[in-house]
Structure formats: structure tokens, C-alpha cells
C-alpha positions as CSV (number, residue, x, y, z in Angstrom):
1,M,130.3,101.1,82.1
2,T,131.0,98.8,85.0
3,S,130.1,94.8,85.3
4,V,128.3,95.3,88.8
5,A,126.3,98.2,90.3
6,I,125.4,97.8,93.9
7,I,122.8,100.3,95.6
8,G,123.4,100.8,99.4
9,T,126.4,100.7,101.9
10,G,125.0,99.1,104.7
11,F,126.2,95.7,105.7
12,G,124.8,94.0,102.6
13,G,126.4,96.3,100.0
14,I,129.8,96.6,101.7
15,A,130.0,92.3,102.2
16,A,129.0,92.2,98.5
17,A,131.7,94.5,97.2
18,V,134.2,92.9,99.5
19,R,133.6,89.5,98.4
20,L,133.2,90.2,94.6
21,M,136.7,92.1,94.6
22,E,138.1,89.1,96.5
23,A,136.7,87.0,93.4
24,G,138.6,89.4,91.2
25,V,135.5,91.6,90.3
26,T,137.1,95.0,90.8
27,D,135.1,96.6,87.9
28,L,132.1,97.8,90.2
29,V,130.7,100.7,91.8
30,L,128.3,101.2,94.8
31,F,125.7,104.1,94.8
32,E,124.9,105.8,98.0
33,K,122.1,108.4,98.4
34,S,123.8,109.8,101.5
35,L,127.4,111.1,101.9
36,D,128.3,108.3,104.2
37,V,128.3,104.4,104.7
38,G,126.1,102.7,107.2
39,G,122.8,102.2,106.0
40,V,120.2,101.8,108.7
41,W,123.0,102.4,111.2
42,R,123.9,105.7,109.7
43,E,120.3,106.9,109.6
44,N,118.9,105.9,113.1
45,T,120.8,108.2,115.5
46,Y,118.0,108.4,118.3
47,P,119.3,108.4,121.9
48,G,119.7,105.0,123.0
49,A,120.3,103.2,119.8
50,A,121.9,100.0,119.8
51,C,121.9,96.4,118.6
52,D,119.8,93.6,120.0
53,V,122.2,91.0,118.6
54,P,125.6,90.2,120.4
55,S,128.4,92.6,119.0
56,H,130.3,89.5,118.0
57,L,127.7,88.0,116.1
58,Y,126.6,90.9,114.6
59,S,129.9,91.7,112.5
60,L,131.1,90.2,109.5
61,S,132.7,87.0,109.2
62,F,135.9,88.3,107.3
63,A,136.1,91.4,109.5
64,P,135.9,90.3,113.3
65,K,136.2,93.0,115.6
66,P,137.9,92.4,119.2
67,D,137.6,95.4,121.0
68,W,133.7,95.9,120.9
69,S,132.9,98.3,124.0
70,R,130.0,96.3,124.9
71,R,128.2,92.9,124.4
72,F,125.5,94.9,122.4
73,A,127.1,97.6,120.6
74,P,125.6,101.1,120.4
75,Q,124.6,102.6,117.1
76,A,127.5,104.8,116.8
77,E,130.1,102.2,117.2
78,I,128.3,99.9,114.6
79,H,128.6,103.0,112.1
80,A,132.2,103.3,112.9
81,Y,132.8,99.7,112.2
82,L,131.1,99.8,108.8
83,R,133.2,102.8,108.1
84,E,136.3,100.8,108.9
85,V,135.4,97.8,107.0
86,A,134.7,99.9,103.8
87,R,138.3,101.7,104.3
88,D,140.1,98.6,105.3
89,F,139.1,96.6,102.5
90,G,139.1,98.9,99.6
91,V,135.4,99.7,99.0
92,L,135.4,103.3,99.5
93,P,137.3,104.4,96.1
94,H,134.3,102.3,94.5
95,I,131.3,104.4,96.1
96,R,129.7,107.4,94.4
97,F,128.2,109.0,97.4
98,G,125.2,111.6,97.3
99,T,124.1,109.4,94.5
100,E,120.5,108.2,94.5
101,V,119.3,105.5,92.0
102,L,116.0,106.7,90.8
103,S,115.1,103.7,88.4
104,A,116.6,100.8,86.8
105,A,115.5,98.9,83.6
106,F,117.0,95.8,81.9
107,E,117.6,96.0,78.3
108,E,117.5,92.6,76.7
109,E,119.4,93.5,73.3
110,A,122.3,94.7,75.2
111,A,121.7,92.2,78.5
112,R,122.6,95.3,80.6
113,W,121.1,97.4,83.5
114,R,120.4,100.8,82.5
115,L,120.3,102.9,86.1
116,T,118.8,106.5,86.1
117,L,120.6,108.7,88.2
118,P,119.5,112.5,89.5
119,G,119.9,115.2,86.6
120,G,119.4,112.6,83.9
121,E,122.4,110.9,84.2
122,E,122.5,107.3,83.3
123,H,124.8,104.5,84.2
124,E,125.1,100.9,82.6
125,A,126.0,97.7,84.4
126,D,125.7,93.9,83.5
127,V,124.7,93.0,86.9
128,L,122.5,95.1,89.7
129,I,122.7,94.3,93.4
130,T,120.2,96.0,95.7
131,A,121.2,96.3,99.1
132,T,118.8,98.9,100.3
133,G,117.4,96.8,103.2
134,Q,113.9,96.2,104.8
135,L,114.1,99.2,107.3
136,S,115.1,102.0,105.2
137,R,112.1,103.9,104.5
138,P,110.3,105.4,107.6
139,S,106.4,104.7,108.1
140,R,104.2,107.4,109.0
141,P,100.5,106.6,110.7
142,D,97.6,107.4,108.9
143,I,96.0,109.4,111.6
144,A,93.4,112.2,111.1
145,G,95.1,115.6,111.7
146,L,98.6,114.4,111.8
147,D,99.5,117.2,109.0
148,R,97.9,119.9,111.0
149,F,99.9,119.6,114.2
150,E,101.8,122.8,114.7
151,G,104.4,121.5,117.3
152,T,107.4,119.7,116.7
153,M,107.2,116.3,114.9
154,F,109.8,113.8,113.7
155,H,110.3,110.2,113.4
156,S,112.4,108.3,115.4
157,A,114.8,107.4,112.3
158,Q,115.1,111.0,111.6
159,W,115.8,112.3,114.9
160,D,115.9,116.2,115.3
161,H,119.1,116.3,117.4
162,D,118.7,120.1,117.4
163,H,115.4,120.2,119.4
164,D,115.6,120.0,123.0
165,L,112.8,117.8,124.7
166,T,113.8,119.0,128.0
167,G,110.5,120.4,130.1
168,E,108.4,119.7,127.0
169,R,105.2,117.9,126.9
170,V,106.3,114.9,124.6
171,A,103.8,112.3,123.0
172,V,105.6,109.1,121.5
173,L,103.4,107.0,118.9
174,G,104.4,103.3,119.0
175,T,106.1,100.7,121.5
176,G,108.5,98.9,119.2
177,A,112.2,98.3,118.9
178,S,113.1,102.0,118.6
179,A,110.7,103.6,121.2
180,I,111.7,101.1,124.1
181,Q,115.5,102.2,123.4
182,F,114.6,105.9,123.1
183,V,111.8,106.5,125.5
184,P,114.3,105.6,128.4
185,A,116.7,107.7,127.1
186,V,114.7,111.1,126.8
187,A,111.8,110.3,129.3
188,P,113.7,111.9,132.4
189,R,113.9,115.2,131.1
190,T,110.5,115.7,129.8
191,A,107.9,117.5,131.9
192,R,105.3,115.2,130.8
193,L,105.4,111.9,128.7
194,A,102.3,110.0,127.0
195,V,103.4,106.9,125.3
196,F,100.7,106.0,122.9
197,Q,100.7,101.9,122.6
198,R,98.3,100.1,120.0
199,S,99.7,96.8,121.5
200,A,102.2,95.7,124.1
201,P,105.3,94.4,123.2
202,Y,107.4,91.2,124.6
203,V,110.2,92.8,126.4
204,L,113.1,90.7,128.0
205,P,116.0,91.8,130.1
206,K,119.0,92.5,127.9
207,P,122.0,90.6,129.0
208,D,124.2,93.5,128.2
209,R,127.3,94.6,129.7
210,A,130.8,96.4,129.0
211,Y,133.7,94.4,128.0
212,Q,136.7,94.9,130.3
213,D,140.2,95.9,128.6
214,R,141.6,92.4,129.5
215,A,138.6,90.8,127.6
216,K,139.3,92.7,124.6
217,R,143.2,91.9,124.8
218,A,142.4,88.4,125.1
219,F,140.0,88.4,122.0
220,A,142.5,90.3,119.9
221,R,145.7,87.8,121.1
222,V,144.1,84.3,121.8
223,P,143.6,82.6,118.5
224,G,139.9,81.4,118.0
225,L,138.8,83.2,121.2
226,L,136.7,85.5,119.1
227,R,135.3,82.8,116.9
228,L,134.6,80.8,119.9
229,S,132.5,83.8,121.2
230,R,130.7,84.5,118.0
231,G,130.1,80.6,117.7
232,V,128.6,80.2,121.1
233,N,126.2,83.0,120.3
234,Y,125.2,81.9,117.2
235,G,124.3,78.3,118.7
236,A,122.3,79.9,121.3
237,N,120.4,82.0,119.0
238,E,119.7,79.2,116.6
239,L,118.3,76.8,119.1
240,R,115.3,79.4,119.3
241,S,114.6,78.6,115.6
242,L,112.6,75.6,117.0
243,G,110.3,77.5,118.8
244,F,109.8,80.4,116.1
245,N,109.6,78.0,113.1
246,T,108.8,74.6,113.9
247,E,106.8,74.2,117.2
248,P,105.9,77.8,118.9
249,R,105.1,75.8,122.2
250,L,108.6,75.2,122.8
251,L,109.0,79.1,123.4
252,F,107.3,78.5,126.7
253,A,110.7,78.8,128.8
254,H,111.0,82.3,127.3
255,R,107.2,83.1,128.3
256,A,107.8,82.1,131.9
257,R,111.1,84.3,131.7
258,F,109.0,87.3,130.2
259,R,106.1,86.8,133.0
260,K,108.6,86.5,135.9
261,Y,110.4,89.9,134.7
262,L,107.4,91.7,134.2
263,E,105.9,91.0,137.6
264,A,108.8,92.1,139.2
265,A,109.9,95.1,137.0
266,V,106.2,96.4,137.3
267,P,104.5,96.0,140.7
268,D,101.7,98.1,139.9
269,P,98.7,95.8,138.7
270,G,96.9,98.6,136.8
271,L,100.2,99.3,134.6
272,R,101.0,95.8,134.5
273,T,97.8,94.9,132.7
274,K,98.3,97.7,130.1
275,V,101.7,96.5,129.4
276,T,101.0,92.8,129.3
277,P,100.7,91.5,125.4
278,T,97.7,89.7,124.4
279,D,99.3,88.5,121.1
280,P,101.4,85.1,121.0
281,M,105.0,85.4,121.8
282,G,107.2,85.6,118.7
283,C,104.5,86.7,116.0
284,K,105.9,90.2,116.6
285,R,109.6,91.2,117.5
286,I,110.5,90.0,120.9
287,L,112.4,93.2,122.5
288,L,115.1,93.4,124.8
289,S,115.7,96.1,127.6
290,N,116.5,96.8,131.1
291,D,115.0,100.2,131.4
292,W,111.8,100.3,129.4
293,Y,109.6,99.1,132.3
294,R,111.4,101.6,134.8
295,A,110.7,104.5,132.4
296,L,107.3,103.8,132.0
297,Q,106.8,104.2,135.9
298,L,108.2,107.5,136.2
299,P,105.7,109.9,137.7
300,H,105.3,112.1,134.7
301,V,105.1,109.2,132.1
302,E,101.6,108.0,131.1
303,V,100.9,104.8,128.8
304,V,98.0,105.3,126.8
305,T,95.9,102.3,125.3
306,E,93.2,104.1,124.0
307,A,93.0,104.7,120.1
308,I,94.1,108.0,118.8
309,S,90.9,109.6,117.1
310,E,92.5,112.7,115.9
311,I,95.5,115.0,116.1
312,R,94.6,118.6,116.7
313,P,97.2,121.5,116.2
314,H,98.6,121.3,119.7
315,S,97.0,118.1,121.0
316,I,96.1,114.5,120.7
317,V,92.4,112.9,121.3
318,T,91.7,109.7,122.0
319,A,88.5,107.6,121.2
320,D,87.4,108.0,124.7
321,G,87.4,111.9,124.3
322,T,90.3,112.8,126.2
323,E,92.6,115.5,125.0
324,R,96.3,115.8,125.8
325,E,98.3,118.9,125.1
326,V,101.5,118.1,123.6
327,D,104.4,120.3,122.4
328,T,106.4,117.6,120.4
329,I,105.4,114.4,118.7
330,V,107.9,111.7,118.3
331,L,106.8,109.1,115.6
332,G,108.2,105.5,116.8
333,T,106.0,103.8,114.0
334,G,108.6,101.9,112.2
335,F,109.4,101.5,108.5
336,A,107.2,100.4,105.3
337,A,109.2,97.1,105.4
338,T,106.9,95.2,103.1
339,E,107.5,97.9,100.5
340,F,110.6,96.1,99.0
341,L,113.0,98.6,96.8
342,A,110.6,101.4,96.7
343,P,110.7,104.1,95.8
344,I,112.9,103.0,92.8
345,R,111.3,101.9,89.8
346,I,112.7,98.6,88.3
347,T,111.6,97.4,85.0
348,G,112.6,93.8,83.7
349,R,112.5,92.0,80.4
350,G,109.3,92.9,78.3
351,G,108.8,96.1,80.1
352,R,107.5,94.6,83.4
353,D,107.6,96.5,86.5
354,L,108.7,94.9,89.6
355,H,106.5,96.7,91.8
356,E,103.5,95.6,89.8
357,Q,104.7,92.0,89.8
358,W,104.6,92.2,93.6
359,A,101.4,94.1,94.1
360,D,100.2,91.1,96.2
361,G,103.3,90.8,98.1
362,A,106.9,90.6,97.4
363,S,108.6,87.2,96.7
364,A,112.0,86.1,95.3
365,Y,113.7,82.8,95.0
366,L,116.0,82.4,98.0
367,G,115.1,85.9,99.0
368,T,117.4,86.8,96.1
369,V,116.3,86.8,92.4
370,V,112.9,87.2,90.7
371,P,111.6,85.8,87.5
372,G,111.8,88.3,84.7
373,F,114.5,90.4,86.3
374,P,117.8,88.9,84.9
375,N,121.1,89.6,86.6
376,L,119.3,91.4,89.4
377,F,119.9,90.0,93.2
378,V,118.0,91.6,95.9
379,L,120.0,91.3,99.4
380,Y,118.0,91.1,102.5
381,G,115.0,90.3,100.0
382,P,111.7,88.9,100.7
383,N,111.4,86.3,103.3
384,T,114.8,86.5,104.4
385,N,114.3,88.3,107.8
386,L,114.7,86.7,111.2
387,G,113.1,86.6,114.6
388,H,115.7,84.4,116.2
389,N,119.2,84.9,115.0
390,S,121.5,87.6,113.2
391,I,120.7,89.1,109.9
392,I,124.3,89.2,109.0
393,F,124.6,85.3,108.8
394,M,121.7,85.4,106.0
395,L,123.4,88.4,104.0
396,E,126.7,86.5,104.0
397,A,125.0,83.4,102.5
398,Q,123.3,85.4,99.7
399,V,126.4,87.5,99.2
400,R,128.3,83.8,98.7
401,W,125.6,82.9,96.1
402,V,125.6,86.2,94.2
403,V,129.5,85.6,94.0
404,Q,129.0,82.5,92.3
405,A,126.2,83.9,90.2
406,V,128.6,86.8,88.8
407,R,131.7,84.3,88.4
408,H,129.3,82.2,86.1
409,L,128.1,85.2,84.1
410,Q,132.0,85.7,83.6
411,Q,132.4,82.3,82.0
412,G,130.5,83.9,79.1
413,R,128.1,80.8,78.7
414,V,125.0,82.8,79.0
415,R,124.2,86.6,78.7
416,W,122.1,86.5,82.0
417,L,120.7,84.6,84.9
418,D,116.9,84.7,84.8
419,V,115.3,82.2,87.3
420,R,112.7,80.0,86.2
421,R,109.2,80.9,87.1
422,D,108.1,77.5,88.1
423,V,111.3,77.2,90.2
424,A,110.6,80.5,92.2
425,E,106.8,79.6,92.3
426,A,107.6,76.3,93.8
427,F,109.9,78.0,96.3
428,D,107.3,80.6,97.3
429,S,104.7,78.1,97.9
430,W,106.9,76.1,100.3
431,V,107.9,79.4,102.0
432,Q,104.1,80.3,102.5
433,R,103.4,77.0,103.6
434,R,106.1,76.6,106.1
435,L,105.2,79.9,107.4
436,R,101.8,78.8,108.3
437,G,103.2,76.6,111.0
438,T,105.3,79.3,112.7
439,V,105.2,81.6,115.4
440,F,104.5,84.5,112.8
441,A,101.0,83.0,111.8
442,G,99.9,83.5,115.5
443,G,97.1,86.0,114.1
444,C,98.7,89.5,115.5
445,R,99.0,92.4,113.1
446,S,103.0,93.2,112.5
447,W,105.3,94.8,110.2
448,Y,106.1,91.2,108.8
449,L,102.7,91.3,107.0
450,T,101.2,93.0,104.1
451,E,97.6,94.6,104.3
452,S,96.2,91.4,102.9
453,G,98.2,89.4,105.6
454,R,100.7,87.9,103.6
455,N,104.1,87.3,105.3
456,T,106.8,88.8,102.9
457,Q,109.5,89.1,105.5
458,N,110.5,86.1,107.4
459,W,112.3,83.0,106.8
460,P,110.5,80.0,108.0
461,A,113.6,77.7,109.1
462,S,116.8,77.8,110.5
463,T,119.5,79.8,109.2
464,I,121.6,76.5,108.6
465,A,118.9,75.6,106.4
466,F,119.0,79.0,104.5
467,R,122.9,78.7,104.1
468,R,122.5,75.1,102.6
469,R,119.9,76.2,100.2
470,L,122.2,78.8,98.9
471,H,125.6,76.6,99.1
472,R,125.7,76.0,95.5
473,L,124.4,78.0,92.4
474,R,122.4,75.6,90.3
475,P,122.5,76.9,86.6
476,E,119.3,74.5,86.0
477,D,117.1,76.8,88.1
478,F,117.4,79.6,85.3
479,A,115.9,79.8,82.3
480,P,117.5,79.4,78.9
481,A,119.4,82.4,77.9
482,P,121.4,84.0,74.9
483,A,125.0,82.9,75.0
484,A,127.3,86.0,76.3
485,V,130.9,87.2,76.7
486,P,132.4,87.6,79.6
487,V,130.9,90.2,82.1
488,G,132.3,93.5,81.3
489,G,134.2,92.3,78.4
490,D,133.9,93.3,74.6
491,R,130.4,92.5,73.0
492,A,129.6,92.1,69.4
493,E,126.6,94.5,68.2
494,P,123.4,92.3,68.7
495,G,121.8,91.1,65.4
């Protein structure tokens, strides 16, 4: 038995493991369904994959990297960074690779989580930390005939690198964050490329550049220079919180910048009309690219705005009756982000099912703990996503708070920490009330929202406010629980 079990080895899982070990909690195990660490940066290997947060900011505070190759790091480099952190901080020996957690049930008498693994194997832990992320389950569109397509079809998060798109007739479904990266990378070698767009995204130029060797040496040798770069990037991004979360009209400068960029990048008025967004800026993710609009203007590339009515064995038919023959369909249709922790079945006190409790939309106190599920901590949980800054900042704030919780349990005063329902409900009411005044409530359909229109993804304030709320664990926020022996210590039989 271990004192702590962590599901996932992306940024959240690795950060939690490192900080727990630094706090003296070494009796832990991380479960990873794949054979490597990396989370979303392991899975998304599509051409052109890269981060849209500056590298110095998209790094763990305790593991700065002075030699990033670019201001916005590519996928392979971020993946390699996570491997290095896991190795250098001694996390690798604690990871069970190729082991998927199928379910987790809290046993009240023992005050433990019982995890079910493949083959019927079980594992017990006092504390369960989920670090599965919000973007881990690819979403497939509900389109008539999709399963009858006889050509090649794959999701961008499951890129088929053995399939050559050269000379093919390719259809891309979606114009989100993944598509604007892989379309420019693959478009030149296709014979014909049809990009099916449901709604046009806001795309701003990406201030990317390669770091010169002398800059890398300076970041490595000059004390504080890397921290300064990180701080400047953080501050510049954090200022945008006012436009996203307080007064959407403050995004006027970004809107003006977008209009200027679009007019310069797309001279053809017909195409420009097609790719001009109709939603308020920011209610969907704002994207960064220097070559998206250029790719759409290649002579063999077509932007299709008519809705797809059906997919046939070798073609796609739109609502206007046009049929386009295609050899390959690439699904750039995002992720099932609102289905937190699926498909893991999680059962709390009294046999309650977490997904049933979240049937109307996920919610968690401080995005981290859920009433009725003691000693369960959700990293990158409900309403912790951002539109303006680095999620790594949010994850590290959560991890610091979780470490406090585990240390509180180690003191042996209580057997579990179960957040009070009234505290959780009051927090959720505050979040949803604040969201009504943010740019995310602009009326557009986005992956931030459930089918009923509830925003389960976004944090409606600054990251500073989030960190302040998680600065100190408040034992009074949790329901009374039986006394306990230290986490991982000897226990008497209940009775």
C-alpha cells in the first residue's frame, strides 16, 4: 500500500510527485496508462504541434530550462523537458507505466481509496490525486455516415505518421488550436485540401523566434535573468485577465490588432469574409499563428463553411448538396473537455458515483476537491482553465495546496478531508456568478461549455486570485471526520 496514488504523468502529475517527495512523502506511486511520461505533450504529435505560451513561462517553477530552442517550444521539446524533470527529480522509479486505472472507490471503514487496475489487480492508497487533464480524450463529431467512410481517418491527437498525405485529397474537420498548427504543415504536399469550418477563430500573429546560443548562455549564467523573463511574460499575460474576466470591452486593442492582421494577411474579400469570426473575441480560445491564413490561400486549399450533411464511403456532402471526394479525413475536433475524469469510475462515500454527481456539469471547491469524495484531489479540475495565462501557474498553486492537505493528514488528527457541501456550493455559486460577467459568457458555443450551457472549464478571475485562495489550507472548510493515525502509518482494526 502507498500513502498517495497519482493518476497521470503530465505536468500536474510530475509536479505533484516532486513537491510531495520534497515534503517527505516518498511512499507514492504514479499510474500511467502509456509507456512514457508527458500527458498531452506525449499524445499530440501532429505536424506543427507547439505551445502558444512562452517557453520560459510554460515551465515548472522548480525546474527552469535556460536552453529552450524557441520562444514558443515545439511539442517534442516540451515532451523531452517532462522526461528530464521526471528523471532528474527521481520521479521515474515511482511510475507504473502501461497501467490504466479503471476505477477508484473510497472505503469509509478503512479510510482508503481502492483502485482497480487491468486484470483485476487492486491497489490501495490513503490519498488519490488525479492529473489526467482536461484535454486527454479526443472528441469525434456526431456526423451521419462518419463510420462508413472507407478512406483513411484519424484524429489530430492520434496522428497516423505512417500514412503519407502527399498527393491526396484531404479533408480537415475543424479550425481550432490543433488545426491551425497542422494545416499549414501538411497543406503544401496535398493534392487538394478542404478545411471544414463551423465557426471562424480569432487568430493573432505569433511572436515566435529561435533563441540564439548567446541568449541561452546568458539565461544559464546570469542569475535572475531567466526568472526575469518568466516574470515579464507572466505579467504581460496576466494583464489580459482584465479583458477576459472583468470588462470584455478592454480587449479592444486585441480586436484592432486582429482586424489589421486579417486585412493584411487575407487580401481576397471573399475568403476574408469566410474567416472573419462572428463571435465576441475571447469567448472561444484566441489562437496564434503566422502561417494559418497563408495556408488557406494556397490554390488547392478550400475553406468550406457549409455544414456537413453526411459522409459517404469516399466523399463528404454539405448542406448545399455539394459532394467532395476525399481520400483522408483528419479530425481536428478537439477533446471531450467537459467530461472530467472519464472513463474512470470514481465512487465516494455512501457509494455515490462522481459522474452522476456531475451529471449537470462538474464542479469542485477551488477546482480541486469534491464533497462526498474524501482525500480525492483533482488537478486541472473544474473551472481552473485559463484564456489569458499559463495553466502551469494554476497547477502549481493546486499542488502546493494539496501538499498542505497531505501533511495535515499525516499529523493524524483526522482520517480524511471531505470538503463541506455548503462551502463547495457557495464557491461554485461565486464562480458561476463571476463567469456571467466574463468574455466566456459572450453567447458562443465552445468546448468550455456543457450541452446545457454551463461553463465547467474557466476560472473567472486572475491567476493571482486563484493562488491567493489556495495559499493556505483551511481545516474549517472540511466536514468533521473521525480521528486517524498518520497517513501510511499503522492502523487499528475499525470497531
